[in-house]
N, C-alpha and C positions, 0 to 999 in steps of 0.2 A: 504494500500500500504506500502510495506517495505521501510524503510528509508535507503537510500544509505549511505555508509561510504566512504568518500573521504579523502585521505591523501595527503598532499602537502609536498614534500621532497626536501631538499637542503643539502649541505655538513654538516652544523652545526645544522640544524633544527631550526634556528632562523630567520634570516633576509629575505632572498629571498623567502623561503617557505611561510612565513607569508604574504609577499607582494603579492605573487601569490594567496594565499588563499583569500585575500581581493578583488582582481580583479575578481576571480572566483565567489565570493559571489554575486557580481553585475550581472554576467552572469546567474547564477542559479536563482536568483530572477526574472530576465527578462523572463526566460524560465518557471517560476512557479514551480521549482523543490526544494523540501526541502531535505536537506541532512545533515548528521553529518559530520562536517569538523574539521580537525585537521592538525597540521604540525609536522614534525619530521626530524631527520637526517637519512642519508642513512642506516647506520648499524642497526638502530632500526626499520626501515620501513619493512624490510623483515619478521620480526616476528609479525607484527601487523595484517596482513591478512585483509586489507581493500578491498572494492569492486573495488575502483579505486585509483591509485596512479598518481598524476600529478607532473611532475618534469621537469627540464631543459634537453634539448637534450644532453648537455655535460656529463650527468650522465649515459647515456645509457650503456656504456661499464662496468660501475660498477654494474648496475642492472643485466646485463647478467651473472654475477658471482653468483648471488643469486638464490636459488631454489624457485622461485615464481610461483605458479600454475596459468597459464594463464586462466584456466577454472573458477577460483575464482576471480583473481585480474587482471584488465586491466590496463596497464601502458600507460599513455599519455605523450609523450615527446613534449616540447614546445621550439621553437627557442627564443621566447621573453616571459618570464614568467609573464609579466604584461600586455600583449596585450589581451584585451577583445575580439577583433574579432578573434584572433587565438584560444583563449580558447574556445569560442563559436563554432567555426568551428570544433575543434577536440573533444570537449566533447559531442556535440549533438548526433553523431552516437553511442557513448558509452552509453549515457543515454537511447537511444531507445533500444539498445541491452540488457541493464539491466532491461528494462521494466518500467522505471520511467518517460518516455516521449513518448507521442503518435506520 
């Protein structure tokens, strides 16, 4: 099975993206999904070509300016970046679509 690459993104690529990554690690572990996780700032994220980008809802307008191929990268927007229930709710259908979750 292919290992999914998930990128967590915030303005500077340090604080909130890392906090979100840690919350998502617990969710992925609960779901039994192994993935390569990393965090980044917005301007770097567009060039990294991950399978999934997870970011805060308030960055949506900035991401819409980038040419990110939706066939390759799914962007998940969160209202609360450290909410495990919200992360699980939004990432589960994406993981199924990407073929890493039955």
